[in-house]
C-alpha positions in Angstrom: 164.2 101.5 98.4 165.2 98.4 96.5 168.5 97.0 96.0 170.4 95.9 93.4 173.8 95.1 93.1 176.7 96.8 91.6 178.4 94.0 89.7 182.1 93.5 88.5 183.3 91.0 85.7 186.9 90.8 85.5 188.3 88.6 82.4 191.3 87.2 82.0 193.3 88.8 79.0 196.8 90.2 77.3 194.3 92.4 76.5 194.3 94.1 73.2 197.1 93.5 70.0 198.4 96.5 68.9 198.3 95.0 65.2 195.1 95.6 65.7 195.4 99.7 65.9 197.2 99.3 63.2 194.9 97.6 61.0 194.0 101.5 60.5 197.3 103.1 58.3 199.0 105.3 60.6 199.9 107.1 56.8 195.6 108.1 56.9 196.2 109.7 60.4 198.0 112.5 62.3 200.8 111.7 64.8 200.5 113.2 67.7 202.4 116.4 69.0 202.7 118.4 72.2 204.4 121.9 72.9 208.1 121.2 73.9 209.4 121.3 76.9 211.0 124.6 78.9 211.7 123.0 82.0 215.6 123.2 84.1 216.1 120.4 86.6 218.4 120.6 89.4 219.3 117.6 91.7 220.9 118.9 95.5 223.5 117.7 97.3 220.9 115.9 99.4 218.7 114.6 96.4 216.6 117.2 96.4 215.1 117.6 93.1 213.9 120.4 90.9 212.8 121.1 88.0 211.6 124.8 87.0 209.6 126.2 84.4 209.4 129.6 83.2 206.0 130.9 81.9 205.2 134.5 81.8 202.2 134.6 80.1 200.3 135.5 83.1 201.5 137.1 86.7 200.8 133.2 88.9 202.6 130.0 89.6 202.4 126.6 90.5 204.3 125.3 93.2 203.9 121.8 94.1 206.4 119.4 96.6 205.7 115.9 94.9 206.4 112.7 97.2 207.0 110.0 95.7 205.0 108.0 98.2 202.0 106.8 98.2 199.6 103.8 99.7 201.4 101.1 98.6 204.3 102.4 100.1 203.3 101.5 104.0 204.8 98.5 104.4 203.8 96.6 107.2 200.5 99.3 107.6 199.5 98.7 104.3 195.8 99.1 103.8 195.6 101.9 107.0 196.0 104.4 104.2 199.5 105.9 106.3 199.9 108.5 103.0 196.5 109.3 102.4 196.6 111.1 106.7 199.5 113.1 105.5 198.0 114.7 102.8 195.4 115.3 105.6 198.4 116.7 107.9 200.9 118.2 106.9 199.2 121.6 106.6 198.2 121.3 110.1 201.2 122.7 112.0 205.4 122.6 111.6 208.1 123.6 114.7 207.1 127.0 113.6 203.7 127.4 112.5 200.1 126.3 113.7 197.4 125.5 111.5 196.1 129.2 111.3 199.3 130.9 111.2 200.1 128.6 107.2 196.4 129.4 106.6 196.9 133.1 106.8 200.2 132.9 104.8 198.6 131.6 102.0 195.8 134.0 102.0 198.1 137.0 102.9 199.7 136.3 99.1 196.2 135.6 97.8 197.6 132.0 97.6 195.2 128.6 97.5 196.4 124.9 98.9 195.9 121.7 98.4 196.8 118.5 97.5 195.9 114.9 96.6 196.7 111.0 97.0 197.5 107.9 94.8 199.1 105.2 94.8 202.6 106.4 94.3 202.8 109.4 95.3 201.5 112.3 97.7 201.1 115.3 95.7 201.3 119.3 97.4 200.8 122.3 95.6 199.6 126.3 95.9 198.6 128.4 93.3 200.0 131.8 93.9 200.5 135.0 92.4 204.3 135.1 91.2 204.7 138.3 94.4 203.2 135.2 96.8 206.2 132.2 94.9 209.0 133.1 97.8 206.0 132.7 100.5 204.5 129.2 99.0 207.7 127.8 98.2 208.8 128.6 101.9 205.3 127.1 103.9 205.6 124.0 101.7 209.3 123.3 102.7 208.7 123.7 106.0 205.6 121.1 106.1 207.6 118.7 104.2 210.2 118.8 106.5 209.0 120.0 109.9 205.1 119.3 110.0 204.7 117.6 114.3 200.8 116.5 113.2 199.5 118.2 117.0 197.8 115.5 118.5 195.1 117.4 118.9 194.8 118.5 115.2 195.1 114.2 114.2 192.0 113.4 116.6 189.8 116.9 114.1 191.4 114.7 110.8 190.4 111.3 111.9 186.4 112.3 112.3 187.2 114.3 109.0 188.6 111.3 107.6 186.0 108.6 109.4 183.4 111.0 107.5 185.0 111.0 104.1 185.5 106.7 104.3 181.6 107.3 104.8 180.3 109.3 102.2 182.5 107.1 100.0 180.7 103.9 100.8 177.7 106.0 100.7 178.5 106.4 96.7 177.4 103.4 94.2 180.4 104.5 91.9 183.1 104.6 94.4 182.4 101.4 95.8 181.8 99.8 92.1 185.1 101.2 91.6 186.5 99.5 95.2 185.2 96.1 94.1 186.2 96.5 90.8 190.4 96.6 92.4 189.4 94.7 95.1 188.4 91.7 92.4 191.1 92.8 90.0 193.8 92.2 92.6 194.4 90.0 95.0 198.1 90.2 95.8 199.4 93.0 94.2 198.3 96.1 96.8 196.2 97.8 94.2 193.3 95.5 95.9 193.3 98.7 99.0 191.6 102.2 98.4 193.8 105.5 98.9 192.5 105.8 101.6 192.6 102.8 103.4 191.0 99.7 104.7 188.8 101.2 107.8 189.3 98.2 110.7 193.0 98.5 109.9 192.8 102.4 109.7 191.0 102.3 113.4 193.8 100.6 114.8 196.3 103.2 113.8 198.0 105.9 116.2 199.3 109.0 116.0 203.1 107.7 116.9 203.2 105.0 113.8 201.9 108.0 111.3 204.3 110.2 112.4 207.4 107.1 112.5 206.2 107.0 108.7 206.2 110.7 107.8 210.3 110.6 109.2 211.1 107.6 107.2 209.6 108.6 103.9 209.2 112.9 103.5 212.9 113.4 103.5 214.7 115.3 100.3 215.9 112.5 98.4 212.4 111.4 97.9 210.8 114.8 97.4 210.5 117.3 94.0 209.3 120.6 93.8 207.6 121.4 90.7 207.5 125.8 89.8 205.4 126.5 86.7 204.8 129.9 86.3 206.1 133.7 86.5 209.7 133.1 88.0 212.8 132.6 87.5 214.1 129.8 87.7 217.5 130.6 89.1 215.8 132.1 92.2 213.9 129.2 92.7 216.8 127.3 93.1 218.5 128.8 95.3 215.9 129.7 97.4 215.2 125.5 98.0 219.3 125.5 97.7 219.0 127.9 101.4 215.5 126.5 102.5 216.5 122.6 102.7 220.6 123.2 103.0 220.2 121.8 106.7 218.6 118.2 105.9 221.0 115.7 104.3 220.2 112.7 102.4 218.6 110.2 103.8 218.7 106.2 103.3 215.4 105.1 102.4 213.8 101.7 103.7 213.7 99.5 100.6 209.3 98.7 100.3 208.4 95.3 98.9 205.7 95.8 96.4 204.4 92.2 95.8 203.7 90.9 92.1 200.6 90.1 91.4 200.3 87.0 90.1 199.0 85.6 86.5 194.9 85.6 86.1 194.2 82.0 85.5 190.8 82.3 84.9 187.4 84.6 84.8 186.8 86.2 87.9 182.7 88.1 89.0 181.9 90.0 92.0 178.2 91.1 92.7 177.5 93.7 95.9 174.2 94.5 97.0 174.0 98.1 97.4 170.6 100.4 98.0 170.0 102.3 94.7 168.1 101.1 91.7 170.9 101.0 88.9 173.0 97.8 88.7 176.9 99.4 87.7 178.3 97.3 85.7 182.6 97.0 85.4 184.4 94.5 83.1 188.0 94.9 83.3 191.1 93.6 81.4 194.9 93.2 83.2 197.3 95.3 81.0 201.1 96.8 81.4 202.2 99.1 83.6 202.2 102.7 82.2 206.2 102.4 80.7 205.4 99.7 77.7 204.8 100.6 74.8 201.4 99.5 74.2 200.3 101.3 76.7 199.8 104.8 74.4 197.4 102.6 71.7 195.4 101.1 74.6 194.2 105.0 75.4 193.6 105.8 72.1 191.1 102.4 72.1 189.5 103.6 75.0 188.9 107.3 73.4 187.5 104.6 70.7 185.7 102.8 72.9 184.0 105.1 75.3 184.9 108.3 75.1 182.5 110.8 73.4 178.6 110.8 72.1 180.4 109.2 68.5 182.1 106.9 70.6 181.8 102.9 69.5 179.8 102.0 73.2 178.0 104.5 73.4 176.2 104.4 70.0 176.2 101.0 70.5 174.8 100.3 73.5 173.0 103.4 74.5 171.8 105.2 72.1 171.5 102.0 69.3 170.8 99.2 72.0 169.3 101.4 74.7 170.8 98.7 77.2 172.5 101.4 78.8 172.3 105.3 81.0 176.3 105.1 81.0 179.1 104.0 79.5 182.8 104.8 79.0 186.1 103.3 78.9 189.0 103.7 80.6 192.7 102.6 80.2 194.5 102.8 83.7 197.9 102.6 83.8 199.7 103.3 87.4 203.7 102.7 88.0 202.8 98.9 88.2 200.6 96.8 85.5 197.0 98.1 85.7 193.5 97.6 84.1 191.4 98.4 80.4 188.2 98.8 81.9 184.5 99.5 80.9 182.4 100.7 83.5 178.2 101.1 82.9 175.1 102.5 84.3 172.2 100.3 84.0 169.0 98.7 84.6 169.6 96.2 86.2 167.2 93.8 84.1 168.8 95.3 81.0 172.6 93.8 83.2 173.0 90.7 80.7 172.3 91.2 77.7 174.7 94.9 78.1 177.7 92.8 78.8 177.7 90.5 76.2 176.9 93.3 74.0 180.4 95.1 75.2 182.2 91.7 74.8 180.7 91.1 71.2 182.2 95.2 70.6 185.3 94.1 71.8 185.9 90.8 70.1 185.1 93.2 67.3 188.4 95.2 67.9 189.9 91.9 68.5 189.6 90.6 64.3 189.4 93.9 62.7 190.6 96.4 64.3 190.0 99.8 64.4 189.2 102.5 61.3 191.7 105.4 60.3 188.8 108.5 61.0 188.4 106.2 64.6 192.4 106.5 65.2 192.4 110.0 64.1 189.9 111.0 65.2 191.1 109.5 69.0 194.0 111.8 68.2 192.3 114.6 67.9 190.3 114.3 71.0 193.4 113.1 73.1 195.4 116.3 72.0 192.5 118.4 72.5 192.8 116.6 76.4 196.5 117.0 76.7 196.7 120.8 75.5 193.6 122.0 78.2 195.7 120.2 80.9 198.2 123.0 79.9 196.2 125.9 79.9 197.3 126.4 83.7 200.6 126.4 85.6 198.6 124.2 87.6 198.4 121.8 84.9 201.7 122.4 83.5 203.3 121.3 86.7 201.4 118.6 86.9 201.9 117.6 83.6 205.3 117.4 84.3 205.3 115.8 87.8 203.1 113.0 86.1 206.4 112.2 83.6 208.5 112.4 86.0 207.5 110.0 88.8 207.2 107.3 85.6 
């Protein structure tokens, strides 16, 4: 098989002025409105946050535990993937339950359990029928506070995670994404993937993982979110009882260095055993709380979401320079990236990159049309409403907004 390089090019920019989106009059484009939330929130004396939204449209619920710790919070073990390891380990045994007993408990009530890790959070969730909510709360609370990280299970999961590393290294899309972030971020922890760096990961001990768990998994760093066919007050009371033995603990502050301003264009190229090139172009943009973020989200839709987007029409359909092309606006808690990804023939890389930059320049100079803006808003609303059709989607939406 021929070897070509997934290619990454980074450009210095303050991104696009939101004034360019205003070139399309807001009067010509309807405002985006979302359904109001009826969620109730409590903060217990030990700092545990509880958010419950009753939804009696179906006899099911999603029970989620959000821990405000992710890969950027790993301090002296930065790049080790501690948070991701705990995602794998917290259902592997507690002081009173084995991994099989945990799985059986959830299975007995017809529930489904899973978890994920990101840069700034680790989320565990159980979807279950309404009659299984009390069990789901009990199991999740137990895992958050009483996990033992059994050595035999730790050894098993180490190998599972190593296979995850290996699978990622065989995926050209993932490798291109890792190269992009490692190029864009020279100092900020976003330069490390959430799973970590394999060499740093291999140096970890079970004792170090346990210490991280004891330090970060404390009531005042946890948020329980429950959405579904429940009674909010009953959920609050059960969680109050489950956590009454666990006091608030001091959270050691974690220093997260800011990414210094990028002073010039950066490029990175890496060979990979694939016949296609993966091209990424990206610009630094503000964090999620910046008022420019909604405009950037809409711009990513206008440029690269669907067959009618500018990039798809002009780069793929008209010029025939890419097999796949899309845009994204990634805005986490710290400054993020606005990017454009394409999969293409290696011989067309330069031409495709130049055309993409011309299209970006056109937006910077002339803005977008009222029709494009109105359509982007409809797409955004459709995506959001689609996410809210399930209990899990509603709980995830509440959590994402709470963590802003």
